[in-house]
Backbone as XML, in Angstrom:
<?xml version="1.0"?>
<chain id="A" units="angstrom">
  <residue number="1" name="MET">
    <atom name="N" x="86.102" y="86.002" z="105.657"/>
    <atom name="CA" x="86.079" y="87.324" z="106.234"/>
    <atom name="C" x="85.692" y="88.328" z="105.146"/>
  </residue>
  <residue number="2" name="LEU">
    <atom name="N" x="84.753" y="89.193" z="105.443"/>
    <atom name="CA" x="84.320" y="90.197" z="104.488"/>
    <atom name="C" x="85.307" y="91.354" z="104.445"/>
  </residue>
  <residue number="3" name="LEU">
    <atom name="N" x="85.579" y="91.829" z="103.239"/>
    <atom name="CA" x="86.558" y="92.899" z="103.081"/>
    <atom name="C" x="86.146" y="94.178" z="103.780"/>
  </residue>
  <residue number="4" name="GLU">
    <atom name="N" x="84.818" y="94.447" z="103.878"/>
    <atom name="CA" x="84.421" y="95.687" z="104.535"/>
    <atom name="C" x="84.792" y="95.686" z="106.016"/>
  </residue>
  <residue number="5" name="ASN">
    <atom name="N" x="85.030" y="94.502" z="106.581"/>
    <atom name="CA" x="85.498" y="94.440" z="107.965"/>
    <atom name="C" x="86.981" y="94.797" z="108.065"/>
  </residue>
  <residue number="6" name="VAL">
    <atom name="N" x="87.689" y="94.690" z="106.956"/>
    <atom name="CA" x="89.119" y="94.987" z="106.936"/>
    <atom name="C" x="89.364" y="96.438" z="106.537"/>
  </residue>
  <residue number="7" name="PHE">
    <atom name="N" x="88.745" y="96.883" z="105.458"/>
    <atom name="CA" x="88.918" y="98.238" z="104.944"/>
    <atom name="C" x="87.563" y="98.932" z="104.889"/>
  </residue>
  <residue number="8" name="PRO">
    <atom name="N" x="87.334" y="99.921" z="105.738"/>
    <atom name="CA" x="86.071" y="100.662" z="105.658"/>
    <atom name="C" x="85.939" y="101.338" z="104.298"/>
  </residue>
  <residue number="9" name="PRO">
    <atom name="N" x="84.730" y="101.538" z="103.797"/>
    <atom name="CA" x="84.537" y="102.193" z="102.494"/>
    <atom name="C" x="85.249" y="103.540" z="102.437"/>
  </residue>
  <residue number="10" name="ASP">
    <atom name="N" x="85.806" y="103.843" z="101.269"/>
    <atom name="CA" x="86.499" y="105.099" z="100.983"/>
    <atom name="C" x="87.807" y="105.275" z="101.742"/>
  </residue>
  <residue number="11" name="ASP">
    <atom name="N" x="88.296" y="104.276" z="102.390"/>
    <atom name="CA" x="89.620" y="104.332" z="103.006"/>
    <atom name="C" x="90.583" y="103.579" z="102.099"/>
  </residue>
  <residue number="12" name="ARG">
    <atom name="N" x="91.210" y="104.296" z="101.200"/>
    <atom name="CA" x="92.124" y="103.662" z="100.257"/>
    <atom name="C" x="93.455" y="103.395" z="100.923"/>
  </residue>
  <residue number="13" name="VAL">
    <atom name="N" x="93.965" y="102.220" z="100.662"/>
    <atom name="CA" x="95.263" y="101.830" z="101.188"/>
    <atom name="C" x="96.157" y="101.545" z="99.995"/>
  </residue>
  <residue number="14" name="GLU">
    <atom name="N" x="97.272" y="102.257" z="99.901"/>
    <atom name="CA" x="98.214" y="102.025" z="98.813"/>
    <atom name="C" x="99.411" y="101.266" z="99.360"/>
  </residue>
  <residue number="15" name="LYS">
    <atom name="N" x="99.806" y="100.253" z="98.628"/>
    <atom name="CA" x="100.954" y="99.443" z="99.024"/>
    <atom name="C" x="101.918" y="99.351" z="97.858"/>
  </residue>
  <residue number="16" name="GLU">
    <atom name="N" x="103.180" y="99.141" z="98.176"/>
    <atom name="CA" x="104.196" y="99.051" z="97.133"/>
    <atom name="C" x="104.048" y="97.767" z="96.336"/>
  </residue>
  <residue number="17" name="ALA">
    <atom name="N" x="104.457" y="97.832" z="95.082"/>
    <atom name="CA" x="104.472" y="96.634" z="94.244"/>
    <atom name="C" x="105.399" y="95.593" z="94.866"/>
  </residue>
  <residue number="18" name="LEU">
    <atom name="N" x="105.067" y="94.354" z="94.709"/>
    <atom name="CA" x="105.803" y="93.189" z="95.215"/>
    <atom name="C" x="105.664" y="93.000" z="96.723"/>
  </residue>
  <residue number="19" name="SER">
    <atom name="N" x="104.812" y="93.778" z="97.375"/>
    <atom name="CA" x="104.647" y="93.640" z="98.818"/>
    <atom name="C" x="103.555" y="92.628" z="99.158"/>
  </residue>
  <residue number="20" name="ASP">
    <atom name="N" x="103.506" y="92.236" z="100.408"/>
    <atom name="CA" x="102.542" y="91.258" z="100.932"/>
    <atom name="C" x="102.541" y="89.943" z="100.144"/>
  </residue>
  <residue number="21" name="PRO">
    <atom name="N" x="103.705" y="89.330" z="99.957"/>
    <atom name="CA" x="103.733" y="88.083" z="99.191"/>
    <atom name="C" x="103.075" y="86.936" z="99.954"/>
  </residue>
  <residue number="22" name="GLU">
    <atom name="N" x="102.486" y="86.039" z="99.207"/>
    <atom name="CA" x="101.923" y="84.822" z="99.775"/>
    <atom name="C" x="102.001" y="83.732" z="98.712"/>
  </residue>
  <residue number="23" name="ILE">
    <atom name="N" x="102.009" y="82.498" z="99.153"/>
    <atom name="CA" x="102.034" y="81.359" z="98.225"/>
    <atom name="C" x="100.619" y="80.794" z="98.125"/>
  </residue>
  <residue number="24" name="ILE">
    <atom name="N" x="100.162" y="80.630" z="96.910"/>
    <atom name="CA" x="98.854" y="80.030" z="96.650"/>
    <atom name="C" x="99.090" y="78.796" z="95.801"/>
  </residue>
  <residue number="25" name="ASN">
    <atom name="N" x="98.459" y="77.705" z="96.162"/>
    <atom name="CA" x="98.647" y="76.451" z="95.425"/>
    <atom name="C" x="97.416" y="76.164" z="94.583"/>
  </residue>
  <residue number="26" name="TYR">
    <atom name="N" x="97.662" y="75.939" z="93.302"/>
    <atom name="CA" x="96.622" y="75.502" z="92.368"/>
    <atom name="C" x="96.991" y="74.104" z="91.903"/>
  </residue>
  <residue number="27" name="LYS">
    <atom name="N" x="96.047" y="73.213" z="92.001"/>
    <atom name="CA" x="96.292" y="71.816" z="91.647"/>
    <atom name="C" x="96.853" y="71.679" z="90.231"/>
  </residue>
  <residue number="28" name="GLU">
    <atom name="N" x="96.362" y="72.501" z="89.308"/>
    <atom name="CA" x="96.749" y="72.377" z="87.905"/>
    <atom name="C" x="98.173" y="72.864" z="87.624"/>
  </residue>
  <residue number="29" name="VAL">
    <atom name="N" x="98.665" y="73.858" z="88.382"/>
    <atom name="CA" x="99.976" y="74.443" z="88.079"/>
    <atom name="C" x="100.952" y="74.397" z="89.247"/>
  </residue>
  <residue number="30" name="GLY">
    <atom name="N" x="100.483" y="74.120" z="90.438"/>
    <atom name="CA" x="101.361" y="74.071" z="91.609"/>
    <atom name="C" x="101.386" y="75.388" z="92.361"/>
  </residue>
  <residue number="31" name="ASP">
    <atom name="N" x="102.482" y="75.634" z="93.062"/>
    <atom name="CA" x="102.617" y="76.841" z="93.873"/>
    <atom name="C" x="102.856" y="78.068" z="93.006"/>
  </residue>
  <residue number="32" name="LEU">
    <atom name="N" x="102.202" y="79.165" z="93.371"/>
    <atom name="CA" x="102.406" y="80.451" z="92.722"/>
    <atom name="C" x="102.578" y="81.512" z="93.793"/>
  </residue>
  <residue number="33" name="GLU">
    <atom name="N" x="103.412" y="82.520" z="93.503"/>
    <atom name="CA" x="103.535" y="83.669" z="94.381"/>
    <atom name="C" x="102.432" y="84.662" z="94.036"/>
  </residue>
  <residue number="34" name="ALA">
    <atom name="N" x="101.776" y="85.173" z="95.049"/>
    <atom name="CA" x="100.792" y="86.242" z="94.874"/>
    <atom name="C" x="101.340" y="87.466" z="95.592"/>
  </residue>
  <residue number="35" name="PHE">
    <atom name="N" x="101.272" y="88.634" z="94.950"/>
    <atom name="CA" x="101.816" y="89.851" z="95.553"/>
    <atom name="C" x="101.095" y="91.061" z="94.969"/>
  </residue>
  <residue number="36" name="ASN">
    <atom name="N" x="101.193" y="92.168" z="95.680"/>
    <atom name="CA" x="100.545" y="93.403" z="95.248"/>
    <atom name="C" x="101.213" y="93.955" z="94.009"/>
  </residue>
  <residue number="37" name="THR">
    <atom name="N" x="100.367" y="94.448" z="93.101"/>
    <atom name="CA" x="100.845" y="95.119" z="91.901"/>
    <atom name="C" x="99.945" y="96.319" z="91.637"/>
  </residue>
  <residue number="38" name="ASP">
    <atom name="N" x="100.328" y="97.113" z="90.682"/>
    <atom name="CA" x="99.525" y="98.266" z="90.303"/>
    <atom name="C" x="99.201" y="98.136" z="88.831"/>
  </residue>
  <residue number="39" name="GLY">
    <atom name="N" x="97.948" y="98.139" z="88.527"/>
    <atom name="CA" x="97.566" y="98.026" z="87.135"/>
    <atom name="C" x="96.076" y="98.245" z="86.948"/>
  </residue>
  <residue number="40" name="LEU">
    <atom name="N" x="95.318" y="98.080" z="88.004"/>
    <atom name="CA" x="93.870" y="98.249" z="87.909"/>
    <atom name="C" x="93.369" y="99.388" z="88.790"/>
  </residue>
  <residue number="41" name="ARG">
    <atom name="N" x="94.266" y="100.267" z="89.193"/>
    <atom name="CA" x="93.871" y="101.358" z="90.092"/>
    <atom name="C" x="92.755" y="102.205" z="89.493"/>
  </residue>
  <residue number="42" name="SER">
    <atom name="N" x="92.705" y="102.331" z="88.178"/>
    <atom name="CA" x="91.665" y="103.147" z="87.546"/>
    <atom name="C" x="90.267" y="102.572" z="87.770"/>
  </residue>
  <residue number="43" name="LEU">
    <atom name="N" x="90.172" y="101.268" z="88.059"/>
    <atom name="CA" x="88.858" y="100.677" z="88.311"/>
    <atom name="C" x="88.173" y="101.288" z="89.525"/>
  </residue>
  <residue number="44" name="ILE">
    <atom name="N" x="88.945" y="101.754" z="90.494"/>
    <atom name="CA" x="88.361" y="102.369" z="91.681"/>
    <atom name="C" x="87.540" y="103.589" z="91.285"/>
  </residue>
  <residue number="45" name="LYS">
    <atom name="N" x="88.021" y="104.328" z="90.267"/>
    <atom name="CA" x="87.339" y="105.546" z="89.838"/>
    <atom name="C" x="86.286" y="105.291" z="88.763"/>
  </residue>
  <residue number="46" name="THR">
    <atom name="N" x="86.485" y="104.275" z="87.930"/>
    <atom name="CA" x="85.588" y="104.073" z="86.792"/>
    <atom name="C" x="84.454" y="103.082" z="87.066"/>
  </residue>
  <residue number="47" name="MET">
    <atom name="N" x="84.580" y="102.276" z="88.098"/>
    <atom name="CA" x="83.531" y="101.307" z="88.417"/>
    <atom name="C" x="83.210" y="101.394" z="89.904"/>
  </residue>
  <residue number="48" name="ASN">
    <atom name="N" x="82.053" y="100.944" z="90.272"/>
    <atom name="CA" x="81.643" y="100.962" z="91.668"/>
    <atom name="C" x="82.171" y="99.714" z="92.366"/>
  </residue>
  <residue number="49" name="ILE">
    <atom name="N" x="83.441" y="99.750" z="92.740"/>
    <atom name="CA" x="84.079" y="98.645" z="93.453"/>
    <atom name="C" x="84.601" y="99.211" z="94.768"/>
  </residue>
  <residue number="50" name="PRO">
    <atom name="N" x="83.798" y="99.099" z="95.826"/>
    <atom name="CA" x="84.191" y="99.746" z="97.081"/>
    <atom name="C" x="85.406" y="99.113" z="97.753"/>
  </residue>
  <residue number="51" name="ASN">
    <atom name="N" x="85.594" y="97.839" z="97.600"/>
    <atom name="CA" x="86.718" y="97.140" z="98.238"/>
    <atom name="C" x="87.378" y="96.234" z="97.220"/>
  </residue>
  <residue number="52" name="MET">
    <atom name="N" x="88.614" y="96.556" z="96.875"/>
    <atom name="CA" x="89.297" y="95.782" z="95.854"/>
    <atom name="C" x="90.723" y="95.511" z="96.304"/>
  </residue>
  <residue number="53" name="ILE">
    <atom name="N" x="91.156" y="94.294" z="96.115"/>
    <atom name="CA" x="92.543" y="93.911" z="96.330"/>
    <atom name="C" x="93.020" y="93.280" z="95.039"/>
  </residue>
  <residue number="54" name="GLU">
    <atom name="N" x="94.129" y="93.779" z="94.530"/>
    <atom name="CA" x="94.680" y="93.249" z="93.288"/>
    <atom name="C" x="96.003" y="92.566" z="93.596"/>
  </residue>
  <residue number="55" name="LYS">
    <atom name="N" x="96.119" y="91.336" z="93.176"/>
    <atom name="CA" x="97.386" y="90.617" z="93.333"/>
    <atom name="C" x="97.714" y="89.955" z="92.007"/>
  </residue>
  <residue number="56" name="THR">
    <atom name="N" x="98.997" y="89.893" z="91.722"/>
    <atom name="CA" x="99.490" y="89.222" z="90.526"/>
    <atom name="C" x="100.017" y="87.854" z="90.933"/>
  </residue>
  <residue number="57" name="LEU">
    <atom name="N" x="99.821" y="86.871" z="90.088"/>
    <atom name="CA" x="100.320" y="85.518" z="90.330"/>
    <atom name="C" x="101.486" y="85.236" z="89.399"/>
  </residue>
  <residue number="58" name="ARG">
    <atom name="N" x="102.576" y="84.756" z="89.968"/>
    <atom name="CA" x="103.754" y="84.351" z="89.195"/>
    <atom name="C" x="104.364" y="83.127" z="89.845"/>
  </residue>
  <residue number="59" name="TYR">
    <atom name="N" x="105.234" y="82.464" z="89.121"/>
    <atom name="CA" x="105.902" y="81.288" z="89.679"/>
    <atom name="C" x="106.866" y="81.702" z="90.786"/>
  </residue>
  <residue number="60" name="PRO">
    <atom name="N" x="107.091" y="80.834" z="91.767"/>
    <atom name="CA" x="107.989" y="81.160" z="92.890"/>
    <atom name="C" x="109.360" y="81.617" z="92.399"/>
  </residue>
  <residue number="61" name="GLY">
    <atom name="N" x="109.871" y="82.648" z="93.067"/>
    <atom name="CA" x="111.157" y="83.211" z="92.702"/>
    <atom name="C" x="111.036" y="84.516" z="91.926"/>
  </residue>
  <residue number="62" name="HIS">
    <atom name="N" x="109.843" y="84.808" z="91.422"/>
    <atom name="CA" x="109.641" y="86.010" z="90.606"/>
    <atom name="C" x="109.939" y="87.286" z="91.392"/>
  </residue>
  <residue number="63" name="ILE">
    <atom name="N" x="109.469" y="87.356" z="92.630"/>
    <atom name="CA" x="109.658" y="88.568" z="93.434"/>
    <atom name="C" x="111.143" y="88.861" z="93.620"/>
  </residue>
  <residue number="64" name="GLU">
    <atom name="N" x="111.903" y="87.856" z="94.001"/>
    <atom name="CA" x="113.340" y="88.069" z="94.216"/>
    <atom name="C" x="114.038" y="88.467" z="92.928"/>
  </residue>
  <residue number="65" name="LEU">
    <atom name="N" x="113.658" y="87.875" z="91.812"/>
    <atom name="CA" x="114.251" y="88.233" z="90.525"/>
    <atom name="C" x="113.940" y="89.685" z="90.166"/>
  </residue>
  <residue number="66" name="MET">
    <atom name="N" x="112.703" y="90.118" z="90.399"/>
    <atom name="CA" x="112.332" y="91.507" z="90.108"/>
    <atom name="C" x="113.086" y="92.476" z="91.016"/>
  </residue>
  <residue number="67" name="LYS">
    <atom name="N" x="113.315" y="92.090" z="92.266"/>
    <atom name="CA" x="114.081" y="92.949" z="93.175"/>
    <atom name="C" x="115.519" y="93.106" z="92.688"/>
  </residue>
  <residue number="68" name="ILE">
    <atom name="N" x="116.084" y="92.034" z="92.142"/>
    <atom name="CA" x="117.437" y="92.109" z="91.572"/>
    <atom name="C" x="117.438" y="93.041" z="90.368"/>
  </residue>
  <residue number="69" name="PHE">
    <atom name="N" x="116.452" y="92.901" z="89.485"/>
    <atom name="CA" x="116.372" y="93.784" z="88.314"/>
    <atom name="C" x="116.198" y="95.237" z="88.735"/>
  </residue>
  <residue number="70" name="MET">
    <atom name="N" x="115.359" y="95.489" z="89.743"/>
    <atom name="CA" x="115.152" y="96.861" z="90.216"/>
    <atom name="C" x="116.447" y="97.427" z="90.795"/>
  </residue>
  <residue number="71" name="TRP">
    <atom name="N" x="117.210" y="96.582" z="91.479"/>
    <atom name="CA" x="118.495" y="97.036" z="92.015"/>
    <atom name="C" x="119.458" y="97.363" z="90.872"/>
  </residue>
  <residue number="72" name="LEU">
    <atom name="N" x="119.492" y="96.516" z="89.861"/>
    <atom name="CA" x="120.389" y="96.763" z="88.724"/>
    <atom name="C" x="120.071" y="98.076" z="88.026"/>
  </residue>
  <residue number="73" name="ILE">
    <atom name="N" x="118.789" y="98.375" z="87.895"/>
    <atom name="CA" x="118.388" y="99.614" z="87.234"/>
    <atom name="C" x="118.816" y="100.822" z="88.056"/>
  </residue>
  <residue number="74" name="SER">
    <atom name="N" x="118.735" y="100.712" z="89.383"/>
    <atom name="CA" x="119.084" y="101.845" z="90.239"/>
    <atom name="C" x="120.546" y="101.819" z="90.684"/>
  </residue>
  <residue number="75" name="CYS">
    <atom name="N" x="121.296" y="100.836" z="90.249"/>
    <atom name="CA" x="122.680" y="100.659" z="90.674"/>
    <atom name="C" x="123.527" y="101.864" z="90.271"/>
  </residue>
  <residue number="76" name="PRO">
    <atom name="N" x="124.347" y="102.378" z="91.186"/>
    <atom name="CA" x="125.187" y="103.532" z="90.841"/>
    <atom name="C" x="126.246" y="103.215" z="89.783"/>
  </residue>
  <residue number="77" name="TYR">
    <atom name="N" x="126.468" y="101.948" z="89.522"/>
    <atom name="CA" x="127.465" y="101.564" z="88.524"/>
    <atom name="C" x="126.868" y="101.408" z="87.139"/>
  </residue>
  <residue number="78" name="ASN">
    <atom name="N" x="125.581" y="101.771" z="86.994"/>
    <atom name="CA" x="124.897" y="101.702" z="85.706"/>
    <atom name="C" x="125.016" y="100.310" z="85.082"/>
  </residue>
  <residue number="79" name="LEU">
    <atom name="N" x="124.554" y="99.316" z="85.811"/>
    <atom name="CA" x="124.603" y="97.937" z="85.321"/>
    <atom name="C" x="123.307" y="97.542" z="84.617"/>
  </residue>
  <residue number="80" name="SER">
    <atom name="N" x="122.617" y="98.506" z="84.042"/>
    <atom name="CA" x="121.320" y="98.227" z="83.450"/>
    <atom name="C" x="121.407" y="97.520" z="82.097"/>
  </residue>
  <residue number="81" name="ARG">
    <atom name="N" x="122.606" y="97.431" z="81.539"/>
    <atom name="CA" x="122.763" y="96.716" z="80.268"/>
    <atom name="C" x="123.539" y="95.435" z="80.513"/>
  </residue>
  <residue number="82" name="PRO">
    <atom name="N" x="123.118" y="94.326" z="79.890"/>
    <atom name="CA" x="123.767" y="93.031" z="80.146"/>
    <atom name="C" x="125.278" y="93.044" z="79.934"/>
  </residue>
  <residue number="83" name="ARG">
    <atom name="N" x="125.761" y="93.786" z="78.961"/>
    <atom name="CA" x="127.209" y="93.785" z="78.707"/>
    <atom name="C" x="127.984" y="94.389" z="79.872"/>
  </residue>
  <residue number="84" name="HIS">
    <atom name="N" x="127.371" y="95.259" z="80.673"/>
    <atom name="CA" x="128.037" y="95.840" z="81.833"/>
    <atom name="C" x="128.235" y="94.818" z="82.940"/>
  </residue>
  <residue number="85" name="LEU">
    <atom name="N" x="127.384" y="93.805" z="82.967"/>
    <atom name="CA" x="127.474" y="92.793" z="84.028"/>
    <atom name="C" x="128.757" y="91.967" z="83.929"/>
  </residue>
  <residue number="86" name="THR">
    <atom name="N" x="129.307" y="91.860" z="82.743"/>
    <atom name="CA" x="130.516" y="91.055" z="82.565"/>
    <atom name="C" x="131.758" y="91.729" z="83.164"/>
  </residue>
  <residue number="87" name="PHE">
    <atom name="N" x="131.673" y="93.007" z="83.480"/>
    <atom name="CA" x="132.811" y="93.735" z="84.023"/>
    <atom name="C" x="132.789" y="93.877" z="85.539"/>
  </residue>
  <residue number="88" name="CYS">
    <atom name="N" x="131.797" y="93.302" z="86.197"/>
    <atom name="CA" x="131.693" y="93.419" z="87.660"/>
    <atom name="C" x="132.677" y="92.506" z="88.348"/>
  </residue>
</chain>
């Protein structure tokens, strides 16, 4: 399927990091999680790339681990330091 059939030119779609997860299997390394990330957004402005999808590949379980870390950082109990975790 051609991307221009999915996203018309100049219609930018922004998605949250870690969204749209999918599993991709590579014979050499096995299953990997693919998910949306932000890191190449400047390419839209600096290069002529009308349709771009950026996904990061990590080993399975990465998304859930990052969600736990994000929760810890935003936790009202200030559990952002490892020593605080021992008091929970």
